[in-house]
C-alpha positions, 0 to 999 in steps of 0.5 A, a space after each residue: 500500499 505504502 508502495 504507491 498509488 497503483 498497488 494502494 488501489 489494488 489492494 483497496 479493490 480487494 475490499 480490504 478497507 470494511 475489513 481493516 475498519 472491523 478492527 478499530 474497537 475497544 476490545 483490540 489490543 494497542 499494539 494491533 491497534 497501531 498496526 491498523 492505524 499505520 496501514 490506514 496511514 499508507 492509505 492516505 499517504 499518495 496524492 497523486 492520485 489521491 484515494 478514491 473519495 469513497 475511501 476517504 468516506 470510509 476512513 473519516 469515521 475511523 480517523 474521528 474515533 482514533 485521534 481520541 486515543 491516548 497511546 502516541 504511536 496511534 495518535 501520530 499516525 491518525 494525524 498524519 493521515 488527517 494531514 495527508 488527506 488535507 494536501 489533497 485539494 479543496 474537495 478533501 479539505 472540505 471532505 476532512 471539515 465535514 466530518 467534524 474532526 478539526 475541534 479534535 485536531 486543534 486541542 493537539 496544537 498543545 499537545 506535550 510530545 512534538 510528533 504529535 504538534 507537528 503532525 496537527 500543524 500540518 493538518 491544519 496548515 493545508 486546511 488553511 491553504 483552501 477558500 477563506 471559508 475553510 480557513 474560517 472554520 479553523 479559526 473559529 475552532 480556536 486555533 490562533 490561541 496555540 500560535 504565541 506559544 508555537 512561534 516561541 517554540 524550541 524546535 525551529 521547524 515548529 516555528 517555521 511551520 507556524 509561520 507557514 500557517 499563518 502567511 496563508 492566514 493573512 492572504 486570506 480576508 480582512 477578517 481573518 488578517 485582523 484575528 491575526 493582529 487581534 491575537 497579537 501574532 505581528 510582533 512574533 512573526 516580525 521577529 522571526 522576520 528579523 531573527 531566525 533560521 533563513 526558511 523560517 524568515 522566508 515565510 515571515 516574509 510571505 506572512 507579511 507580504 501577503 497582509 499588504 495585499 489582503 489587508 486595509 490600510 489600517 492594518 498595514 500601518 499597524 504592520 508598519 508600527 511594530 517595526 517590520 520595514 528594517 527586517 524586511 529590507 534587511 533580507 533584500 540582501 539575501 541570495 534568493 530571488 523568489 524572497 527579494 521579489 516577496 519583500 519588494 512586493 511588500 514594499 510597494 503594497 506599503 507604499 501604495 497604500 500610504 496616502 499622504 504619509 507616502 514621503 515619511 514612509 519612504 524615508 523609514 526605508 531610506 533610513 534603514 538602508 533599504 533604498 540603497 538595496 532597492 537601487 542595487 536591485 535594478 542591476 539584477 538578473 531577474 528582469 521581474 525584480 528589475 522591475 520592481 525595484 525601477 517602479 518603486 525608485 521612479 515612484 517614490 524616491 526620484 526628485 520628481 515623486 518628492 513633496 517637500 512642501 509636505 508638512 510633517 505628519 504625526 504617525 509613532 512607529 516602533 521607536 526601538 526601530 526608528 524615530 520616524 513619525 506619521 500617520 495613515 
């Protein structure tokens, strides 16, 4: 079953699933139940193509039962099985949601066993790659209250997955963006943008840029106030073209939405050496990066774009990162 979708489907065609599910009952010894759960994981694992819909529908009630098991091995395999099912597109995500399993999944984000946390984080992370409505199901189940601890976890992999999850939430609607802000998670995202390993910084850059696309001016103002500009500009020196593109897009979006306070924001970018980096990127080998860098310079940093007669503004940034003050 675990060797690929062809062999999986062959075994399924022999009617293995109903027979397998007969073993899921309290009378079965734990050691044997672990083997049953391991087989279920392998039934769910491959997604090219995924299991047939009727097979998923048969397995979900069993997973909903097994997710309450106290045995760590069974629990880990159960949650990984759910994560594989939620990695198969919006239709499969919807089937998982309709099974009623999400409320049982969310508390596992704070499980004492890292293996369980990792699997649960991946499963709900997959769900929020779906539609805004599917994302809202996860948020309504109280997922965000687990993220202050997840973002401060000692395991870098957990932190990276947590920021990845949030990058998909900030790609949602403004209500969902506000939920991230209200949960106090923006400063923690910015900390990872500043200090974490590069792969986590990359996810944090996506989280911020997605917010500048989905959020309103007040929400973008909140992120700037929290001190995002300096660490965002610092990433312009990295060697990853995709990250550079994401950062440039985020800065460009901030400048577009700044309105009358665009000069103050431009000054802030210049103060943290962002302007120097953007100017250098006009020589980048990527045409897309060159175009965005050129457009930012032309629109916001050329002599024609400046407005020296504009009165000073009064928006207060995080004093730890800048002395510039202005308000959107």
